N, C-alpha and C positions, 0 to 999 in steps of 0.2 A: 458640208453633212459627214463626210468622212472625218474630218478634225474635231469635230465636235464627238464625235461616237467614242474617240479616240481618249482623248479628256475624261467623258463620263467614266468608261473602260478605266481610266487609269486613278481615278479618287477611288472607285469602288473598290480596287484592288490593295489600294495605298492605305484605307480604312481599316477593310475585312479582316488585316492581317497583322501579326506583331512579329516584333524582334526575337529569334530565340538568345540565350546567352551566350551557347557558345558557340558563336559564326562569325570569325575574323576573315578579312580578306587575305589572300596572298598572292606574290609577286615575285621575280626576279630580274637582278641584272647582272651585266657584263662587266669588267674591267679587261681590253684589250690588252697584256703586257708586253706581244710583241710576236714575232715567229710567224705569222700568222699573215697571208696575201687580202686584200680585200674582198674578195671573190670567197676566203675560205671564213671570213672574220663576219660575213654577211648571213651565214647560216644559222650561228649563234643567235640570231632575232628568231630565225623560225623553231629553231628549237626551244626557245621559252615560251613562244606560242603553241606549242606541242604540250608541254607539260604542264602550263596554265590552264589547257583546255580539257587537260583530267584532271586536275589537283583543283578542285574549285574555291577552296578556303582551307581554313586552321581551325581545328575544335578547341578554338578559343576566342572570347569577345575580343581579344586584342589584332591588330591587324600583321601579319609579319612577312618578312620577306628576306631576299637571299640577296649575298654581293660575291659574283663570284670571277677570279681573276682566270683567265684563262690565254695559253701560252703555248708557240709552237718551239720546243726544246729538243737536244739530241740525248735519245733514251737508249736503245739496243741497236742503231742502224736498221736498213729495210728488216721488213719482217717480225715476226715476236711479237713486242710488246706497242701496241697501237697507241694506246693512253692511257694515263692514270687520273685517279681523281680523290679526292679528300676533304672532307670538311675542318676549316682551320680555326672556329667559333662557334661556339652553341648560347643556345637562352633556353629558357624556362620561364612560362608567365603563370601567375600567379593561381590564376583560375584554369591549369589544365595541368596534368599527371605528365604531360609529354616535353621530351625534350627535344628544342629543334635545332639544326645546322641555319646557323644566320650569315657564315663568311665560308668559301671555300677557294678551292683550287682546281683546276683543271688543265693538265698538260699532254700535249701530242705530240709524238716521236715526228721531227721535221723531216725525218729519210722517209717516213710514209705519208706524210701530207700529200700532197700531189698527186701522187697514185690512186689513194681512197677519194681526192676530189675527182680525177678522171674517168673513175667507178661508179662513180653517185654514190660512194659509201660513206664518206665523210659526216655527212647529216648522222648516218646512224651512230657512229661512235660518240660525237660529239652530244646526243640524246641518250647515250648509254653512260655517260660520265657525268651528264649533268644530273642521272637519277641518285647517283653513288654522293654528292657533293648533298642535293635534298637530304638522302638518309637512306635508301634503299643499301641492304650490306652494310651500312657502316653505322646506323641508327638503330639497328634492329634489337640492339640490347643495351641498355644504358644504366640498370637498377644495381647494377655494379659497385657504383660511385654516384649513383642518385637514388637514393631508396624511394621506391614508391613510384619510377617511371619507366619505361616500355619494358617489357620483357618477353621476347619475343621468340629467342633462338638460344641454344646452348652452345659455344666453340667446341666444336668438332664432333656433334651428334649427326649434321647432316639432315635434321630434324626440323622445318620450320612452325612454327605451332603460334601465329600472331590469328588471333580469331576473326578478323573480318577476310581475311587471305585464303583463311582455313573453309572458311564457310563458302566463299565462291568458289574455292577448287572443287571442294565438293560437289559443286551443281557444274561446273563444268567441264570436270576430268574424272574424277572416284570418287564415288559417293558415301563409300563409308572410310575415307582416308582419316587416318588422324593426323598426319604432318604433310607438311610441302617439302619436297625432297630439294637438299642443298648440295652444290659441288663441295666434295672435299678434296680434289684434286686440282692440280695446275699450280701449285705456289702458293704462298703468301699474299700475292695480289688478286688472286683466283678463290680460293678455297673458302669456303665460309660465309660467303659475300653475293654467291648468285645461285641460282637457278641449276640445278643435277644436270647436265648435258643430255640425258636421255631424258628425263622429266616427261610425264605426259603431255606438257605443254608443246614439247618439239624444242629440238637443238635452235629453231629458227627462233626463238624468243630474245625480245629485246633484252633481258636481263641473263639470259645463260652467259658464260667466260667466255665462250669464244665466238669471234664474229662469221656468222653465215648458219647453213646455207640459205640463200634469198631465194623471196624475199623476207625480209628481217617481219614478224609479226609481234603484237603485242596481245597477249590474256589479259582478260579480266583478272585474274589470279593476279599478276603483277600489279596492275593501277591498285587492286583492293588491297596490296600489302602496305601500300604508303598511307591509309587510314590506320593501321596498327601503330605508327609512328606517328601520330596526330594530325593527318591530312584530312580535311573533305573529299570524296572523290565522286566522280560519275558514275560508278556501279555497286556501291555501297550505301546502306542505309544513312552513311552519318550525311551521304550530300541534300537530305532531306532539312537538315538543322541550320544546312545554310539557303536553303531553297526560297524561304520566304524576302530574305535581303536580298537576295538577286532578284528575284521577282520584282520587289519593288521596285529598285534602281533601274530595270527595264523598262516600269511602266511608266516611271518618268523622266526616260530618256537620259539617266544619268551614266548608263552603261552604254559601251558600243562595244559589239562583240568582236574580238576579232577573227580573223579569219584561221580557219583550223588546219593544220597542216595533214597531207597525210598520214594515216594511221599506222601504216607499213612500214614504217622508216624505223634506225638502229639507233668503267672502273679500271680495274686494271684488264682492257680490252686485248684479247689476243688473237694473232690468227690458229 
């Protein structure tokens, strides 16, 4: 009886909705380039689950994937810079104005890895760096070299104006805000690519430039900013564009939902 009911509901859902034009799927994979223990490497899978639970697709009819190289290397000794990340390749789909990262690299200071792991902070740093490879702070603005693509931030202004994040920021923190404040201190690896440390979302937010205070938090504004660079997210209206695809796949048993990691977990990330 229950099995029959499930089949009937799946059929009704499948024929009652249509696939939207702009709703590509999104995935991340990791190439381990060494310098990491097995327990440290295992955290990358959890970090992938984390971001794929918030970034549910891309605003394109084409599917998109990112391949990230990860390694432990000598950066500057204990403390200081914990990790750095950047994209090494970009792509643009014919039906989308957005520029996406399709390859990237994350490096973590070998002098800090064991300490971060022992303090249960390494996951925070990995998730933070992965966000930069995806495009947080690194692909906010690309129209200077690809006309017509994303333009969310003027370098040195401290004012992020991407519409998806700004709309959520007004609901979440400052009703009449004209911009989301961006960090201008901390050097080249930190300035212009993180939320300002004393911003209304708090210094504990995942995407400020300095680790802590704990526990690390994730604001809806941070998630929404990925919609400004072409992603479908769990907190913006853009997610509805992909909802019909996922509903169909779920109803037919074609998708197995991954375990969602804790939300309160954490570019160049510094002490």
